PATORDREN-405272 format. One record per residue (C-alpha): x, y, z; residue number from 1. Coordinates in steps of 0.001 Angstrom, whole numbers. Layout:
<atoms>
<atom east="X" north="Y" up="Z" n="NUM"/>
...
</atoms>
This chain:
<atoms>
<atom east="14503" north="90464" up="-6884" n="1"/>
<atom east="16572" north="87218" up="-7837" n="2"/>
<atom east="20321" north="88541" up="-8257" n="3"/>
<atom east="21337" north="84538" up="-10177" n="4"/>
<atom east="22626" north="84262" up="-13458" n="5"/>
<atom east="21921" north="81912" up="-16100" n="6"/>
<atom east="24224" north="79545" up="-17293" n="7"/>
<atom east="26440" north="80914" up="-19657" n="8"/>
<atom east="27483" north="77699" up="-21184" n="9"/>
<atom east="24040" north="76073" up="-21455" n="10"/>
<atom east="23545" north="72875" up="-21729" n="11"/>
<atom east="27466" north="71893" up="-21126" n="12"/>
<atom east="27300" north="73016" up="-17487" n="13"/>
<atom east="29400" north="69587" up="-16358" n="14"/>
<atom east="32106" north="70725" up="-18692" n="15"/>
<atom east="34425" north="72030" up="-16504" n="16"/>
<atom east="34461" north="69599" up="-13680" n="17"/>
<atom east="35097" north="66457" up="-16453" n="18"/>
<atom east="38080" north="68141" up="-18045" n="19"/>
<atom east="39411" north="69264" up="-14772" n="20"/>
<atom east="38804" north="64899" up="-13974" n="21"/>
<atom east="39752" north="63522" up="-17521" n="22"/>
<atom east="42799" north="62666" up="-19366" n="23"/>
<atom east="44349" north="65153" up="-22397" n="24"/>
<atom east="44963" north="62903" up="-25537" n="25"/>
<atom east="48447" north="61395" up="-25702" n="26"/>
<atom east="50440" north="59562" up="-28136" n="27"/>
<atom east="53827" north="60026" up="-30084" n="28"/>
<atom east="55330" north="63646" up="-30321" n="29"/>
<atom east="52666" north="65144" up="-32990" n="30"/>
<atom east="49515" north="63832" up="-31245" n="31"/>
<atom east="50711" north="65207" up="-27675" n="32"/>
<atom east="52556" north="68291" up="-29077" n="33"/>
<atom east="48623" north="69297" up="-30885" n="34"/>
<atom east="46458" north="67837" up="-27816" n="35"/>
<atom east="48419" north="69927" up="-25693" n="36"/>
<atom east="47897" north="73038" up="-27095" n="37"/>
<atom east="44810" north="72717" up="-27830" n="38"/>
<atom east="43906" north="71220" up="-24496" n="39"/>
<atom east="41951" north="67993" up="-26234" n="40"/>
<atom east="40167" north="65727" up="-23391" n="41"/>
<atom east="40778" north="62135" up="-24392" n="42"/>
<atom east="37312" north="60772" up="-26027" n="43"/>
<atom east="34728" north="58195" up="-24293" n="44"/>
<atom east="34360" north="54665" up="-25261" n="45"/>
<atom east="30945" north="56089" up="-27176" n="46"/>
<atom east="28654" north="53634" up="-27884" n="47"/>
<atom east="26428" north="54316" up="-30600" n="48"/>
<atom east="22337" north="54347" up="-30335" n="49"/>
<atom east="20624" north="53893" up="-33927" n="50"/>
<atom east="17917" north="56202" up="-33766" n="51"/>
<atom east="16703" north="55608" up="-37550" n="52"/>
<atom east="17459" north="53806" up="-40515" n="53"/>
<atom east="16397" north="54304" up="-44395" n="54"/>
<atom east="17130" north="53008" up="-48151" n="55"/>
<atom east="17014" north="55467" up="-50761" n="56"/>
<atom east="18698" north="55698" up="-54105" n="57"/>
<atom east="21092" north="53056" up="-53592" n="58"/>
<atom east="22495" north="53382" up="-50352" n="59"/>
<atom east="21589" north="53376" up="-46792" n="60"/>
<atom east="21453" north="55884" up="-43799" n="61"/>
<atom east="21534" north="55436" up="-40459" n="62"/>
<atom east="21039" north="57909" up="-37954" n="63"/>
<atom east="22906" north="57483" up="-35187" n="64"/>
<atom east="23312" north="58683" up="-31468" n="65"/>
<atom east="26269" north="58837" up="-29033" n="66"/>
<atom east="27501" north="60611" up="-25915" n="67"/>
<atom east="31083" north="62678" up="-25756" n="68"/>
<atom east="32314" north="62822" up="-22412" n="69"/>
<atom east="30715" north="65851" up="-21680" n="70"/>
<atom east="27430" north="67931" up="-22876" n="71"/>
<atom east="24057" north="66907" up="-24575" n="72"/>
<atom east="23884" north="63575" up="-27048" n="73"/>
<atom east="25791" north="64271" up="-30420" n="74"/>
<atom east="24016" north="62778" up="-33676" n="75"/>
<atom east="25373" north="61687" up="-36718" n="76"/>
<atom east="24664" north="59876" up="-39675" n="77"/>
<atom east="26116" north="57021" up="-41564" n="78"/>
<atom east="25431" north="56734" up="-45379" n="79"/>
<atom east="27144" north="53485" up="-47445" n="80"/>
<atom east="25824" north="51369" up="-50444" n="81"/>
<atom east="23240" north="49662" up="-49770" n="82"/>
<atom east="25145" north="46199" up="-49481" n="83"/>
<atom east="27201" north="44010" up="-47445" n="84"/>
<atom east="30707" north="44856" up="-48210" n="85"/>
<atom east="32747" north="46190" up="-46093" n="86"/>
<atom east="34274" north="49303" up="-47207" n="87"/>
<atom east="37142" north="52225" up="-46417" n="88"/>
<atom east="35554" north="54727" up="-44132" n="89"/>
<atom east="35251" north="58579" up="-44434" n="90"/>
<atom east="34609" north="61095" up="-41397" n="91"/>
<atom east="32854" north="64239" up="-43206" n="92"/>
<atom east="33487" north="67386" up="-41255" n="93"/>
<atom east="30549" north="69955" up="-41852" n="94"/>
<atom east="31865" north="73741" up="-42139" n="95"/>
<atom east="30719" north="76491" up="-39644" n="96"/>
<atom east="29425" north="79130" up="-42228" n="97"/>
<atom east="28466" north="81040" up="-39062" n="98"/>
<atom east="25348" north="78417" up="-39068" n="99"/>
<atom east="25310" north="76267" up="-36148" n="100"/>
<atom east="21773" north="75868" up="-35699" n="101"/>
<atom east="22078" north="72926" up="-37396" n="102"/>
<atom east="25334" north="70730" up="-38213" n="103"/>
<atom east="25975" north="67678" up="-40456" n="104"/>
<atom east="22644" north="67451" up="-41677" n="105"/>
<atom east="24157" north="69869" up="-44513" n="106"/>
<atom east="26002" north="66906" up="-45669" n="107"/>
<atom east="23545" north="64044" up="-45575" n="108"/>
<atom east="19678" north="63703" up="-47077" n="109"/>
<atom east="17829" north="63540" up="-43803" n="110"/>
<atom east="14359" north="62562" up="-44001" n="111"/>
<atom east="13349" north="66550" up="-42661" n="112"/>
<atom east="16270" north="68960" up="-43392" n="113"/>
<atom east="16071" north="72036" up="-41973" n="114"/>
<atom east="15788" north="75161" up="-44184" n="115"/>
<atom east="18992" north="76226" up="-42536" n="116"/>
<atom east="21028" north="73190" up="-43951" n="117"/>
<atom east="19330" north="73135" up="-47534" n="118"/>
<atom east="20030" north="76766" up="-48061" n="119"/>
<atom east="24010" north="76139" up="-46587" n="120"/>
<atom east="24053" north="72820" up="-49320" n="121"/>
<atom east="22570" north="75340" up="-52095" n="122"/>
<atom east="25078" north="78340" up="-51695" n="123"/>
<atom east="28221" north="76689" up="-50294" n="124"/>
<atom east="27746" north="72481" up="-51733" n="125"/>
<atom east="26467" north="73210" up="-55237" n="126"/>
<atom east="22950" north="71591" up="-53954" n="127"/>
<atom east="24993" north="68779" up="-53331" n="128"/>
<atom east="24715" north="66402" up="-50429" n="129"/>
<atom east="28308" north="65358" up="-49616" n="130"/>
<atom east="28201" north="62526" up="-47242" n="131"/>
<atom east="25573" north="60835" up="-50455" n="132"/>
<atom east="27906" north="61847" up="-53198" n="133"/>
<atom east="30588" north="60028" up="-50927" n="134"/>
<atom east="28960" north="56952" up="-50491" n="135"/>
<atom east="28074" north="56428" up="-54392" n="136"/>
<atom east="32069" north="56253" up="-54901" n="137"/>
<atom east="31967" north="53066" up="-52572" n="138"/>
<atom east="32761" north="54818" up="-48722" n="139"/>
<atom east="31109" north="54238" up="-45468" n="140"/>
<atom east="30441" north="57836" up="-44848" n="141"/>
<atom east="30074" north="59474" up="-41472" n="142"/>
<atom east="28626" north="62774" up="-40848" n="143"/>
<atom east="28443" north="64389" up="-36941" n="144"/>
<atom east="27412" north="67655" up="-35123" n="145"/>
<atom east="30192" north="68601" up="-33585" n="146"/>
<atom east="30517" north="70661" up="-30382" n="147"/>
<atom east="28281" north="73795" up="-30287" n="148"/>
<atom east="26654" north="72572" up="-33274" n="149"/>
<atom east="23451" north="71427" up="-34615" n="150"/>
<atom east="22613" north="68839" up="-31423" n="151"/>
<atom east="25685" north="69630" up="-29527" n="152"/>
<atom east="24771" north="73464" up="-29176" n="153"/>
<atom east="24748" north="75921" up="-26382" n="154"/>
<atom east="21194" north="76515" up="-25148" n="155"/>
<atom east="20046" north="80142" up="-24705" n="156"/>
<atom east="16828" north="79697" up="-22841" n="157"/>
<atom east="17118" north="81847" up="-20637" n="158"/>
<atom east="20200" north="83777" up="-22510" n="159"/>
<atom east="23149" north="84022" up="-20477" n="160"/>
<atom east="23930" north="87607" up="-19305" n="161"/>
<atom east="26168" north="88712" up="-22285" n="162"/>
<atom east="23130" north="87888" up="-24636" n="163"/>
<atom east="20350" north="89337" up="-22286" n="164"/>
<atom east="19662" north="92266" up="-24443" n="165"/>
<atom east="20030" north="90268" up="-27490" n="166"/>
<atom east="16859" north="89413" up="-29277" n="167"/>
<atom east="18205" north="87763" up="-32434" n="168"/>
<atom east="18183" north="84442" up="-33926" n="169"/>
<atom east="19824" north="81621" up="-32591" n="170"/>
<atom east="22821" north="81631" up="-35402" n="171"/>
<atom east="23685" north="85348" up="-34495" n="172"/>
<atom east="23198" north="84972" up="-31185" n="173"/>
<atom east="25528" north="81777" up="-31393" n="174"/>
<atom east="28010" north="83447" up="-32996" n="175"/>
<atom east="28802" north="86315" up="-30098" n="176"/>
<atom east="28506" north="83531" up="-27880" n="177"/>
<atom east="31292" north="82136" up="-29604" n="178"/>
<atom east="33944" north="84033" up="-27730" n="179"/>
<atom east="32365" north="83236" up="-24909" n="180"/>
<atom east="32627" north="79736" up="-24645" n="181"/>
<atom east="36232" north="80534" up="-25919" n="182"/>
<atom east="36970" north="82120" up="-22836" n="183"/>
<atom east="35702" north="79253" up="-20661" n="184"/>
<atom east="37838" north="77155" up="-22364" n="185"/>
<atom east="40943" north="78712" up="-22031" n="186"/>
<atom east="40137" north="79548" up="-18375" n="187"/>
<atom east="40014" north="75510" up="-17660" n="188"/>
<atom east="43401" north="75071" up="-20198" n="189"/>
<atom east="41510" north="73637" up="-22954" n="190"/>
<atom east="40441" north="75643" up="-26586" n="191"/>
<atom east="37459" north="75738" up="-28616" n="192"/>
<atom east="38902" north="73884" up="-30969" n="193"/>
<atom east="39653" north="71301" up="-28683" n="194"/>
<atom east="36632" north="70864" up="-27590" n="195"/>
<atom east="35808" north="70206" up="-31457" n="196"/>
<atom east="38449" north="67897" up="-31462" n="197"/>
<atom east="37262" north="65852" up="-29013" n="198"/>
<atom east="33829" north="65238" up="-30237" n="199"/>
<atom east="35942" north="64544" up="-34010" n="200"/>
<atom east="38372" north="61949" up="-32492" n="201"/>
<atom east="34872" north="60719" up="-30544" n="202"/>
<atom east="33528" north="59920" up="-34016" n="203"/>
<atom east="36236" north="58620" up="-35480" n="204"/>
<atom east="36252" north="55766" up="-33376" n="205"/>
<atom east="32571" north="55373" up="-33828" n="206"/>
<atom east="33244" north="55288" up="-37598" n="207"/>
<atom east="36452" north="52987" up="-36961" n="208"/>
<atom east="34131" north="50760" up="-34812" n="209"/>
<atom east="31518" north="49789" up="-37197" n="210"/>
<atom east="31686" north="46946" up="-38316" n="211"/>
<atom east="30908" north="47600" up="-42030" n="212"/>
<atom east="33950" north="49523" up="-41744" n="213"/>
<atom east="37897" north="48769" up="-42899" n="214"/>
<atom east="39898" north="50483" up="-39982" n="215"/>
<atom east="42717" north="49906" up="-41803" n="216"/>
<atom east="41217" north="52686" up="-44119" n="217"/>
<atom east="39934" north="55818" up="-43043" n="218"/>
<atom east="40180" north="59068" up="-44416" n="219"/>
<atom east="38858" north="62407" up="-43671" n="220"/>
<atom east="37168" north="65148" up="-45845" n="221"/>
<atom east="36456" north="68963" up="-44086" n="222"/>
<atom east="35498" north="72424" up="-46350" n="223"/>
<atom east="36735" north="75443" up="-44757" n="224"/>
<atom east="36149" north="75562" up="-41150" n="225"/>
<atom east="35925" north="72124" up="-41611" n="226"/>
<atom east="39256" north="71527" up="-43473" n="227"/>
<atom east="40412" north="72840" up="-40041" n="228"/>
<atom east="39245" north="70559" up="-38371" n="229"/>
<atom east="40919" north="67563" up="-41063" n="230"/>
<atom east="44156" north="69483" up="-40026" n="231"/>
<atom east="43413" north="68931" up="-36703" n="232"/>
<atom east="42472" north="65063" up="-36627" n="233"/>
<atom east="44981" north="64045" up="-38837" n="234"/>
<atom east="47755" north="65250" up="-36569" n="235"/>
<atom east="45897" north="64010" up="-33442" n="236"/>
<atom east="44682" north="60254" up="-35265" n="237"/>
<atom east="47653" north="58592" up="-36492" n="238"/>
<atom east="45487" north="56108" up="-38004" n="239"/>
<atom east="44587" north="58527" up="-40614" n="240"/>
<atom east="45404" north="57154" up="-44347" n="241"/>
<atom east="44207" north="59999" up="-46580" n="242"/>
<atom east="42531" north="63678" up="-45608" n="243"/>
<atom east="41409" north="66109" up="-47981" n="244"/>
<atom east="41647" north="70349" up="-46836" n="245"/>
<atom east="39164" north="72245" up="-49025" n="246"/>
<atom east="39342" north="76083" up="-48896" n="247"/>
<atom east="41082" north="76399" up="-45362" n="248"/>
<atom east="45101" north="76151" up="-46154" n="249"/>
<atom east="47131" north="79325" up="-45740" n="250"/>
<atom east="50301" north="80092" up="-43473" n="251"/>
<atom east="49284" north="82305" up="-40458" n="252"/>
<atom east="52190" north="85105" up="-41681" n="253"/>
<atom east="50177" north="86044" up="-44503" n="254"/>
<atom east="46693" north="86356" up="-42795" n="255"/>
<atom east="48706" north="89199" up="-40883" n="256"/>
<atom east="47485" north="92016" up="-40312" n="257"/>
<atom east="44183" north="91726" up="-42079" n="258"/>
<atom east="42612" north="88232" up="-43089" n="259"/>
<atom east="42799" north="86585" up="-39189" n="260"/>
<atom east="39704" north="88909" up="-37881" n="261"/>
<atom east="37364" north="87093" up="-40901" n="262"/>
<atom east="38176" north="83659" up="-38895" n="263"/>
<atom east="36643" north="81722" up="-35997" n="264"/>
<atom east="38161" north="80699" up="-32823" n="265"/>
<atom east="38168" north="77224" up="-34588" n="266"/>
<atom east="41268" north="78203" up="-36345" n="267"/>
<atom east="42667" north="81237" up="-33730" n="268"/>
<atom east="43560" north="78936" up="-30872" n="269"/>
<atom east="45652" north="81074" up="-28838" n="270"/>
<atom east="49743" north="80239" up="-29326" n="271"/>
<atom east="48882" north="77665" up="-32363" n="272"/>
<atom east="50970" north="80090" up="-34687" n="273"/>
<atom east="53682" north="81153" up="-32051" n="274"/>
<atom east="56227" north="77285" up="-33186" n="275"/>
<atom east="54870" north="76265" up="-36459" n="276"/>
<atom east="52703" north="77486" up="-39383" n="277"/>
<atom east="49721" north="75816" up="-40488" n="278"/>
<atom east="50320" north="74025" up="-43291" n="279"/>
<atom east="53077" north="72280" up="-40889" n="280"/>
<atom east="50624" north="70603" up="-39009" n="281"/>
<atom east="48928" north="69667" up="-41862" n="282"/>
<atom east="51837" north="67857" up="-42051" n="283"/>
<atom east="51912" north="66357" up="-39525" n="284"/>
<atom east="54094" north="62797" up="-39444" n="285"/>
<atom east="54393" north="62878" up="-43495" n="286"/>
<atom east="52875" north="59189" up="-44182" n="287"/>
<atom east="49431" north="60008" up="-44892" n="288"/>
<atom east="48227" north="61111" up="-48225" n="289"/>
<atom east="47157" north="65263" up="-48218" n="290"/>
<atom east="45159" north="67089" up="-50619" n="291"/>
<atom east="45023" north="70406" up="-50430" n="292"/>
<atom east="42226" north="71949" up="-52712" n="293"/>
<atom east="42720" north="75897" up="-52687" n="294"/>
<atom east="40051" north="78452" up="-54143" n="295"/>
<atom east="41652" north="81557" up="-56058" n="296"/>
<atom east="39713" north="84265" up="-55071" n="297"/>
<atom east="38905" north="82548" up="-51601" n="298"/>
<atom east="37857" north="86379" up="-49466" n="299"/>
<atom east="39063" north="84258" up="-46686" n="300"/>
<atom east="42429" north="83955" up="-47785" n="301"/>
<atom east="45159" north="86205" up="-49237" n="302"/>
<atom east="46657" north="84575" up="-52362" n="303"/>
<atom east="50381" north="84829" up="-51024" n="304"/>
<atom east="49231" north="82768" up="-48280" n="305"/>
<atom east="47688" north="80111" up="-50018" n="306"/>
<atom east="51218" north="79908" up="-52350" n="307"/>
<atom east="53249" north="80265" up="-49533" n="308"/>
<atom east="51618" north="77010" up="-47951" n="309"/>
<atom east="51388" north="75058" up="-50935" n="310"/>
<atom east="55176" north="75496" up="-51655" n="311"/>
<atom east="55488" north="74929" up="-47888" n="312"/>
<atom east="53455" north="71487" up="-47990" n="313"/>
<atom east="55233" north="70300" up="-51626" n="314"/>
<atom east="58983" north="70668" up="-49215" n="315"/>
<atom east="57184" north="68692" up="-46468" n="316"/>
<atom east="56460" north="65629" up="-48271" n="317"/>
<atom east="58716" north="65456" up="-50927" n="318"/>
<atom east="60306" north="62320" up="-49493" n="319"/>
<atom east="57897" north="61755" up="-47104" n="320"/>
<atom east="55844" north="58232" up="-47163" n="321"/>
<atom east="52799" north="60101" up="-48149" n="322"/>
<atom east="52131" north="62598" up="-50709" n="323"/>
<atom east="51032" north="65640" up="-51173" n="324"/>
<atom east="48374" north="66911" up="-53802" n="325"/>
<atom east="47526" north="70585" up="-53828" n="326"/>
<atom east="44718" north="72392" up="-56681" n="327"/>
<atom east="44225" north="75674" up="-57639" n="328"/>
<atom east="40910" north="76721" up="-58899" n="329"/>
<atom east="39211" north="79281" up="-59835" n="330"/>
<atom east="36244" north="81188" up="-58450" n="331"/>
<atom east="35523" north="82010" up="-54785" n="332"/>
<atom east="35270" north="80352" up="-50853" n="333"/>
<atom east="33214" north="77091" up="-52127" n="334"/>
<atom east="33203" north="72982" up="-52495" n="335"/>
<atom east="31229" north="72970" up="-55396" n="336"/>
<atom east="30557" north="69694" up="-57700" n="337"/>
<atom east="34028" north="69960" up="-59505" n="338"/>
<atom east="36146" north="69721" up="-55881" n="339"/>
<atom east="33892" north="67679" up="-54724" n="340"/>
<atom east="34730" north="65402" up="-57540" n="341"/>
<atom east="38296" north="66185" up="-57095" n="342"/>
<atom east="37967" north="64881" up="-53329" n="343"/>
<atom east="36075" north="61610" up="-54095" n="344"/>
<atom east="38523" north="60483" up="-56931" n="345"/>
<atom east="41958" north="61294" up="-54158" n="346"/>
<atom east="39783" north="59635" up="-51885" n="347"/>
<atom east="38871" north="56303" up="-54072" n="348"/>
<atom east="42666" north="56402" up="-55199" n="349"/>
<atom east="44290" north="56422" up="-51599" n="350"/>
<atom east="41108" north="54340" up="-49736" n="351"/>
<atom east="39593" north="51796" up="-52151" n="352"/>
<atom east="42617" north="50992" up="-53924" n="353"/>
</atoms>
């Protein structure tokens, strides 16, 4: 009987060797500090390939594919008004939601949306395709599958050793597997969030290089886990002019002892709360425009933590070249139409005028 075990990082067997051989992102003090903490591998010069294109409802959507430094190819969608204008670009970052079999298609009207994407859009986004909504506002919007989601997911056929007795859906297996991925990343000197940030930086470079996009007017928007990704990306990429974080803001201090357990490895990078509070990463250089939307009854964050984060952000942005706006809305964790309207108006005010 064979004693060999299947890969525990199926689809990413090249990750360890690539990470050891590649440089970590560096830049100014803000970028370098966070990149070293997360262990963010420098993104390659991605060459996107057009897979499909279609026109609908005054928009044109282009499905793209590109490669990062490791793992399977990335699938993404560029949505923009159906005209020839050069537009500000927005990177739309999908949430975590415990659903990994699909990624960015929850934000885009695709040709054949998966049932999972439709369900997420109904329960968290009030039936709205966020990328389409922002494109109608006059933006070129790129939404991509990030590390561990959709086209960038891990393979469980055969299942890795720790999942060998698990007979469950892909998403249930992926939820249990996230700790395994974080373990492998930690041994290499990187992190789950660092691998995600690598993908997001690569996608940002793809967006900025589009001939229809003004690289001097770039924004990012994310809800929940996507909001955490927006915080990281804003600190790592000084070219971002405007950043929108939805239902992903609190102080770390308030997350102890009861709330941190509800969150994924996207937030729980070892050491990230040692010297800074989470809002301080959102402040970054204080040069960009920052909108944070809080849900008053958000089950993932304590009210005191959200209040303290809002106060810290207001104080840190006071007198800075950038500006901060925090809005508290009643209700639970979600990114509904009213919140999307606030995000779209903020991006218009800061990028499109």
